[in-house]
C-alpha positions in Angstrom: 67.5 123.8 53.9 69.3 121.5 56.3 72.5 120.3 54.5 71.9 116.7 55.2 68.3 115.8 56.4 68.1 112.7 58.3 67.9 109.5 56.0 64.4 108.7 57.3 63.2 112.3 56.4 62.2 111.1 52.9 59.4 109.8 50.8 60.0 108.0 47.4 58.2 108.4 44.2 58.9 106.6 41.1 57.6 105.4 37.5 58.8 101.8 37.7 61.9 102.7 35.8 63.5 105.2 38.0 62.7 106.7 41.6 63.5 109.9 43.3 63.5 110.8 47.0 61.8 114.1 48.4 62.6 115.3 51.9 60.1 116.5 54.3 61.1 120.1 53.6 60.2 119.7 50.0 63.7 119.0 48.6 64.1 116.5 45.7 67.7 115.6 46.6 68.0 112.2 44.8 67.2 111.2 41.3 69.0 109.1 38.8 67.5 108.8 35.3 66.7 107.2 32.9 67.1 104.1 35.0 67.6 103.3 38.8 71.2 102.6 38.2 72.0 105.6 35.8 74.2 108.5 37.0 72.4 111.1 39.1 70.8 114.4 38.1 70.2 115.4 41.8 72.4 113.9 44.5 72.6 116.5 47.3 72.0 113.7 49.7 75.6 112.6 49.0 76.9 116.1 48.8 75.0 119.1 49.8 77.1 121.5 47.6 78.0 119.5 44.6 75.2 117.0 44.3 72.3 119.1 42.9 68.7 119.4 44.2 65.4 120.8 43.2 63.4 122.4 46.2 59.7 123.6 46.1 58.4 124.7 49.6 56.1 127.2 51.2 58.2 130.0 53.0 57.5 132.5 55.8 59.2 135.9 55.6 61.4 135.4 58.8 61.5 131.6 58.5 59.8 131.1 61.8 56.5 129.4 62.8 56.2 126.9 59.9 55.4 123.4 60.6 55.6 120.6 57.8 54.1 117.4 57.5 54.5 114.7 54.9 52.2 111.8 53.9 51.3 109.4 51.0 47.8 109.6 49.6 46.5 106.5 50.8 47.3 103.4 48.9 49.3 105.3 46.2 52.7 106.6 45.5 51.7 110.3 45.5 53.7 112.2 48.1 52.2 115.2 49.8 54.3 117.6 51.9 52.1 120.1 53.7 53.1 123.5 55.1 51.2 125.0 57.9 52.0 128.7 59.1 50.4 131.7 60.3 49.3 132.8 56.8 47.5 129.5 55.9 48.0 126.0 54.8 49.9 125.0 51.6 51.1 121.7 50.1 53.3 120.3 47.4 52.2 117.0 45.8 55.1 115.1 44.1 54.5 112.1 41.7 55.6 110.2 38.8 53.2 108.6 36.5 54.1 104.8 36.2 55.2 103.8 32.7 53.3 100.7 32.1 54.7 99.5 28.7 57.5 96.9 29.3 60.1 98.8 27.3 62.9 101.1 28.4 62.1 104.7 28.3 64.5 107.7 27.9 61.8 110.1 29.0 60.9 110.5 32.7 58.9 113.1 34.3 58.7 114.4 38.0 55.6 116.6 38.6 55.6 119.0 41.5 52.3 120.7 42.2 52.0 123.5 44.7 48.6 124.5 46.1 47.1 126.5 49.0 44.1 125.1 50.9 43.7 128.0 53.4 44.9 131.6 53.4 47.7 132.7 51.3 51.2 131.4 51.1 54.4 132.2 49.4 56.5 129.5 47.6 60.0 129.3 46.4 61.4 127.0 43.8 65.1 126.3 43.1 66.5 123.8 40.6 70.0 123.1 40.6 70.8 120.0 38.5 74.2 118.5 38.6 74.7 115.6 36.2 76.8 112.4 36.5 76.9 112.3 40.2 77.7 116.0 40.5 80.9 115.6 38.1 79.1 118.1 35.6 77.1 121.0 36.6 75.2 121.0 33.3 74.8 123.8 30.8 71.6 126.0 31.1 71.0 126.2 27.3 67.8 128.1 27.2 65.3 129.7 29.7 62.3 131.8 29.7 59.6 132.6 32.2 57.9 129.2 31.5 60.6 126.7 30.6 64.3 126.0 30.8 66.7 123.4 29.4 69.8 122.1 31.0 72.2 120.0 29.1 74.4 117.2 30.5 76.5 114.2 29.3 73.9 112.1 27.3 70.9 113.7 29.2 68.8 116.9 29.0 66.7 118.2 31.9 63.7 120.2 30.9 62.1 122.3 33.5 58.7 123.7 32.6 55.8 125.3 34.7 52.3 126.4 34.5 50.8 129.8 34.5 51.6 131.6 37.9 54.9 129.9 38.2 57.4 132.3 36.7 61.0 131.0 36.2 64.0 133.1 36.6 67.6 132.1 35.3 70.5 133.2 37.6 74.0 131.8 37.8 73.3 128.8 35.6 70.3 127.6 37.6 66.7 128.5 37.7 64.4 129.6 40.5 60.9 131.1 41.2 59.1 132.9 43.7 55.1 133.1 43.8 52.3 133.5 45.9 49.0 131.4 46.0 45.8 131.8 47.7 43.2 129.4 48.9 42.0 127.2 45.9 44.9 128.2 43.7 47.6 125.7 42.3 50.7 125.9 40.2 53.0 123.3 39.1 56.5 122.5 37.6 57.4 119.4 35.5 60.9 118.1 35.4 61.5 116.1 32.3 64.7 114.2 31.7 65.3 113.0 28.1 68.1 111.8 25.8 70.3 114.5 24.6 68.8 116.5 21.8 65.2 115.0 22.2 62.4 117.3 21.2 61.5 119.9 23.9 58.2 119.1 25.6 55.7 121.7 25.6 54.8 123.5 28.9 51.8 121.7 30.6 48.7 123.3 31.5 47.1 122.7 35.1 44.4 120.6 33.6 46.9 118.3 31.9 48.7 118.2 35.4 45.5 117.3 37.1 44.9 114.5 34.5 48.3 113.1 35.2 47.6 113.2 38.9 44.6 111.3 38.5 46.2 108.7 36.1 48.9 108.2 38.8 46.2 107.8 41.5 44.3 105.3 39.4 47.0 103.1 38.7 48.1 102.5 42.3 44.6 101.9 43.4 44.0 99.6 40.6 47.3 97.7 41.1 46.4 97.1 44.8 43.2 95.4 44.2 45.1 92.3 43.3 46.4 92.2 46.9 44.8 89.2 48.7 46.2 90.1 52.2 43.2 91.2 54.6 45.1 90.9 57.9 45.5 93.1 61.0 48.3 95.4 59.4 46.7 96.3 56.1 48.0 99.6 55.9 51.7 99.0 56.4 51.5 95.7 54.3 50.1 98.0 51.4 52.8 100.6 51.8 55.4 97.8 51.7 53.8 96.2 48.5 53.9 99.7 46.8 57.5 100.0 47.9 58.4 96.8 46.5 56.6 97.5 43.2 58.3 100.9 43.0 61.8 99.1 43.3 61.1 96.9 40.5 62.3 97.7 36.9 59.2 97.1 34.7 60.9 96.4 31.5 62.8 93.4 32.8 60.8 92.5 36.1 64.1 92.9 37.9 63.8 94.4 41.5 66.6 96.4 42.9 67.7 96.3 46.4 67.4 99.9 47.2 66.8 103.3 45.4 70.0 104.8 46.6 73.8 104.4 46.9 76.3 105.4 49.4 74.1 106.0 52.4 76.2 105.0 55.3 75.7 102.1 57.7 77.7 104.1 60.3 77.8 107.9 60.0 81.3 108.9 58.9 82.3 105.2 58.4 83.3 103.2 55.1 80.4 100.8 54.8 78.7 102.9 52.0 77.6 100.7 49.2 75.6 101.0 45.8 72.4 99.2 46.1 70.7 100.2 42.8 71.2 96.7 41.4 69.4 93.4 41.2 70.8 90.8 43.8 69.5 87.4 42.9 68.8 86.8 46.6 66.8 89.9 47.4 65.0 89.8 44.1 63.8 86.3 44.6 62.6 87.0 48.1 61.0 90.2 47.1 59.1 88.4 44.4 58.1 85.7 46.7 56.6 88.3 49.1 54.6 89.8 46.1 53.4 86.3 45.2 52.1 85.7 48.7 50.3 88.9 48.4 48.6 87.8 45.1 50.8 89.8 42.6 51.6 87.1 40.2 52.5 89.2 36.9 55.6 90.4 38.9 56.8 86.9 39.6 56.5 85.7 35.9 58.5 88.8 34.7 61.2 88.0 37.2 61.2 84.4 36.1 61.9 85.5 32.6 64.6 87.8 33.7 66.2 84.9 35.8 65.9 82.4 33.0 67.6 84.7 30.5 70.5 85.2 33.2 71.0 81.4 33.2 70.7 81.0 29.5 73.3 83.7 29.1 75.9 81.2 29.9 78.6 81.0 32.6 79.8 84.2 34.2 83.6 85.3 34.3 84.0 82.8 37.2 82.6 79.9 35.1 79.6 79.7 37.7 76.1 79.8 36.0 75.1 83.0 37.8 76.6 85.9 39.7 75.0 87.4 42.7 74.0 90.7 41.2 73.5 92.4 37.7 72.2 95.6 36.6 68.5 95.9 35.9 68.8 95.0 32.2 71.0 91.9 33.1 74.4 93.4 32.4 76.9 91.6 34.8 79.3 94.4 34.7 79.2 96.5 37.9 82.6 98.0 38.1 83.1 99.7 41.5 84.7 103.2 41.5 85.1 105.7 44.4 83.6 109.1 43.7 86.3 111.1 45.4 84.7 114.5 44.6 81.6 113.7 46.7 82.1 114.2 50.5 79.4 111.6 51.2 76.3 111.7 53.5 77.4 113.8 56.7 81.0 113.2 55.6 80.6 109.4 55.1 83.3 108.4 52.8 84.0 106.8 50.4 81.1 107.0 48.2 81.0 104.1 45.7 79.3 103.6 42.5 79.0 100.2 41.1 79.7 97.2 43.4 82.7 95.0 43.5 80.8 92.3 45.5 79.4 91.2 42.2 82.3 89.0 41.7 81.9 87.2 44.9 80.8 83.6 45.3 77.7 83.3 47.3 76.4 79.9 46.8 73.1 80.4 48.6 71.6 82.4 45.5 71.0 78.9 43.9 68.6 78.0 46.6 66.7 81.3 46.1 66.7 80.8 42.3 65.2 77.2 42.9 62.6 78.4 45.2 61.5 81.4 43.0 61.3 79.2 39.9 59.0 76.5 41.6 57.2 78.6 44.0 53.5 78.1 44.2 53.5 74.8 42.4 54.4 76.4 39.1 57.5 75.6 37.3 56.9 78.0 34.5 57.8 77.1 30.9 59.8 74.2 29.6 62.7 76.4 29.0 62.5 77.6 32.6 62.7 74.0 33.8 65.7 73.1 31.5 67.6 76.1 32.8 67.0 75.2 36.5 67.8 71.6 35.9 71.1 72.6 34.3 71.9 74.7 37.3 71.1 71.9 39.7 73.4 69.5 37.9 76.3 72.0 38.0 75.5 72.7 41.7 75.7 69.0 42.5 79.3 69.0 41.5 80.2 72.4 43.1 78.3 72.9 46.3 80.9 72.0 48.8 83.0 75.2 48.6 83.8 78.1 50.9 82.3 81.3 49.9 81.8 84.8 50.9 78.3 84.3 52.5 75.0 86.3 52.4 76.5 89.4 54.1 79.2 89.9 51.4 82.0 90.1 54.0 85.3 91.2 52.5 87.3 89.1 55.1 87.7 86.0 53.1 85.8 82.8 52.1 84.4 80.4 54.8 82.1 77.4 54.9 79.0 79.4 55.7 76.3 77.6 57.2 73.5 79.7 55.6 75.2 79.1 52.1 74.9 75.2 52.6 71.4 75.7 54.0 70.3 77.3 50.7 72.0 74.8 48.5 70.0 72.1 50.5 66.9 74.3 49.5 68.0 74.3 45.7 68.1 70.6 45.6 64.9 70.1 47.7 63.1 72.4 45.5 64.3 70.8 42.4 63.4 67.2 43.5 60.1 68.1 44.5 59.2 69.9 41.2 60.8 67.1 39.0 58.7 64.5 40.8 55.4 66.3 40.9 55.6 67.5 37.4 57.3 64.4 36.0 60.1 66.5 34.5 63.3 64.8 33.2 66.2 65.1 35.8 68.8 63.3 37.4 66.9 63.2 40.6 69.0 60.4 42.2 72.2 62.8 41.9 70.3 65.8 43.5 68.9 63.5 46.3 72.4 62.3 47.1 73.7 66.0 47.0 70.7 67.1 49.1 71.2 64.5 51.7 75.1 65.2 51.9 74.4 68.8 52.6 72.0 68.0 55.1 74.4 65.7 57.0 77.1 68.2 56.7 75.2 71.0 58.1 74.2 68.9 61.2 77.9 67.7 61.8 79.8 71.0 61.3 77.1 73.9 61.4 75.9 72.8 64.8 77.8 73.8 67.7 77.4 71.5 70.7 78.7 73.9 73.4 76.6 76.7 72.1 73.6 74.3 71.5 72.9 76.4 68.3 73.6 76.5 64.7 76.5 79.0 63.9 77.7 81.3 61.3 80.2 79.0 59.6 82.1 75.7 60.4 85.2 77.2 62.1 83.4 79.5 64.7 81.0 79.8 67.5 79.6 83.1 66.2 75.8 83.2 65.7 74.2 84.6 62.4 70.8 86.0 62.1 70.4 84.7 58.4 69.8 81.3 60.0 66.5 82.7 61.3 65.3 81.4 57.8 66.1 77.8 58.8 62.4 76.8 59.8 60.9 79.0 56.9 62.7 77.3 54.2 61.7 73.7 55.8 65.2 72.5 56.9 63.7 71.9 60.4 60.4 72.6 62.1 59.7 75.7 64.1 59.3 73.6 67.2 62.4 71.4 66.8 64.4 71.6 70.0 67.6 72.4 68.3 66.0 75.2 66.6 64.4 76.6 69.7 67.9 76.4 71.5 69.3 78.3 68.4 66.6 80.9 68.8 67.3 81.2 72.5 71.0 81.7 71.8 70.2 84.5 69.2 67.9 86.1 72.1 71.0 86.4 74.2 73.7 87.5 71.5 72.0 89.3 68.6 68.7 90.6 69.9 68.4 94.1 71.6 64.8 94.9 72.5 63.4 93.3 69.3 66.1 94.7 67.1 68.6 92.1 65.7 72.2 92.4 64.6 73.4 90.3 61.7 76.3 88.9 63.5 78.9 90.3 65.9 81.6 91.7 63.6 83.9 92.0 66.6 83.9 88.1 67.2 83.7 87.5 63.5 85.8 90.2 61.5 84.3 91.1 58.2 87.3 93.0 56.8 85.9 96.4 57.3 86.4 99.1 59.8 83.8 100.5 61.9 80.3 99.1 63.2 76.8 99.0 62.1 73.4 99.1 63.3 70.9 96.5 63.7 69.6 94.9 60.5 65.9 95.5 59.8 65.6 92.4 57.7 66.7 90.4 60.5 64.5 92.0 63.0 61.5 91.0 60.9 62.7 87.6 60.3 62.9 87.3 64.0 59.3 88.3 64.4 58.4 85.6 62.0 60.5 83.0 63.8 59.1 83.9 67.2 55.5 83.6 65.9 56.0 80.1 64.2 57.8 78.8 67.3 54.8 79.7 69.4 56.1 82.7 71.3 53.2 84.9 70.1 53.2 87.5 72.8 56.9 88.2 72.1 56.3 88.1 68.5 53.6 90.5 68.3 55.3 92.9 70.7 58.4 92.9 68.7 56.5 93.5 65.5 54.6 96.4 67.1 57.8 98.0 68.3 59.6 97.5 64.9 56.7 99.5 63.3 57.7 102.3 65.5 61.1 102.6 63.5 59.4 103.2 60.4 59.6 106.8 59.2 56.7 109.3 59.0 55.4 107.6 55.6 56.0 104.0 56.5 59.4 103.4 54.9 62.5 101.6 56.2 66.1 102.0 55.4 68.4 99.0 55.9 69.3 99.4 59.5 68.5 101.2 62.9 71.3 102.9 64.7 72.0 103.3 68.4 69.6 106.2 68.8 66.8 104.8 66.7 67.9 106.6 63.5 67.6 104.9 60.1 70.9 103.9 58.5 72.1 102.6 55.1 70.4 102.6 51.8 66.9 103.8 51.4 64.1 102.5 51.2 65.4 98.9 51.4 63.5 96.1 49.6 64.9 93.6 51.9 63.2 95.2 55.0 59.8 95.7 53.4 59.6 92.0 52.1 60.5 90.8 55.5 57.8 93.0 57.1 55.3 91.5 54.7 56.1 87.9 55.5 56.4 88.7 59.3 52.8 90.3 59.2 51.4 87.3 57.2 53.0 84.8 59.5 51.7 86.6 62.7 48.3 86.7 61.4 48.3 83.2 60.6 49.5 82.2 64.0 47.3 84.5 65.8 44.5 83.1 63.8 45.4 79.7 64.9 45.7 80.6 68.5 42.2 82.0 68.5 40.8 78.8 67.9 42.8 76.9 70.6 43.3 77.2 74.4 46.4 79.3 75.4 49.6 77.2 75.6 53.2 77.8 76.4 54.0 81.5 75.8 53.2 83.2 79.1 56.0 85.5 79.4 55.0 89.1 79.1 57.2 90.7 76.4 57.5 94.1 78.0 59.0 92.5 81.0 60.8 89.4 79.9 64.5 89.7 80.5 64.5 92.6 82.8 66.1 90.4 85.7 69.2 90.4 83.5 71.1 93.7 83.1 71.6 94.7 79.4 74.9 94.5 78.0 76.6 97.1 75.9 75.3 96.5 72.5 78.3 98.0 70.6 79.6 94.7 69.5 76.2 93.2 68.6 75.3 91.8 72.1 72.0 92.2 73.6 69.9 93.4 76.4 
């Protein structure tokens, strides 16, 4: 096993309350249970020695000549790792059966099935749990040839196998070696429970097969609700499944990513914990699912959001904070896990997130949009909650904040934050008028118009002919790619087109988009970062809506080449095309969905009208200008 496989060399499985990552060599190297934001049982992705892992793979005697391939069964979250060698073809199927009941569960199962389809192959199994982010090795309390129990703080891990999969205890861990011939299968089930819970009985192969079919049927049935029938059906389906896997079923709260601590720069300090519910990310994820036809998820998130508002002011006195735990707990105390070396030495490793206490006023725009999207304002309680927030915002919108990117370099008057407060008032006014709801519409209208005028006066930079990151800079910011999408201006507005041209010159590098230039606009952190996948897909959508269809389609096609082997994206793309940051990232997948839908729509319109405007060939446009060094966020 390579100590640190590339971030992209993973697939994700999950049961809608927790998720695990399995590398392309058959190693389960990340699993937190019983919730996404619980301490880990396996975390060798953050420390190959101390983190713990569970590996199940086919092996050759000399280790040479083995080829591996990993894939998802079509339109499911069942992950298959295939092993092809001189002796035959084998595979390991990993899955978790979705928990459909809307209540938190202490019991979660990862099922690992080995089988051979040709010839004969030997398999090895090694289970080395390390509880509480590797701080507690765990105690092997009991073991025989079919089961073992590891006890950790508050959690037990049961390892059970079928016939033909003998377990052996050694040095506090368990392992196995067995050989299968064509048509034979064997399985191990890893079950996490609360401490002292009854020991599950060892499964039979028939029961494992039934669980496999239940999992497959669930995902195929869930996807039937998808209304997307466009050109990129497969990648959109995979993104939809990914967004669903990252949503905590008991509360409807989506998380930003399945992992913590994966670096934005190898060896750097930009290593954050993303296993929480950001108001912004969650609202946009739910909006993407609504656009695809998944309305149940939207209703669940609205209830969660309403409950957060009704819980009363946060410690700062504001109605909401930017992120919460999946159950709505606002306490996300950040700690540094000094005992973990971090992915490829990327330290510090942080659990919790101190950015929870930041002021980011844009969240009120995402909240307002999420609560009124689709012409549905939900229950009366939902409206009362929203109107109370907008009344508060009318008195508090004109403040500097930390902005969408959670910079730790001090508060500024960020243009994107103002843009989204404009959205908050605009959506509230529209809903109050259309649905005849009681509201101080006059106050909201005055606030909305004041925000609009302020953005035009201070967010627009005459010399750059572009909207800029904040009022005291000429730095560009890719978050403003959302300006036409939210309706602040039209996609063909001359001021927007000149802003898009400026971004082309400064932030775009061959379809890849930097968030901003951290050299020109210090964010309070050392090091650099890659291009931001969310922004790259927002750029595709902006190009399409502005009529630059050739460029949009080419940029989208190129972006898809950065997906990993099973169609998943992390947060960023590094200098050599590698995936960086936490994985998989909801922000990226929701933006992929919206880009695909926008591009489909605009291509459909173009097919019914004569060609206009966009005659530049995307593969050659810009080659007359030598590319600059992209280190600081400049483009070629």
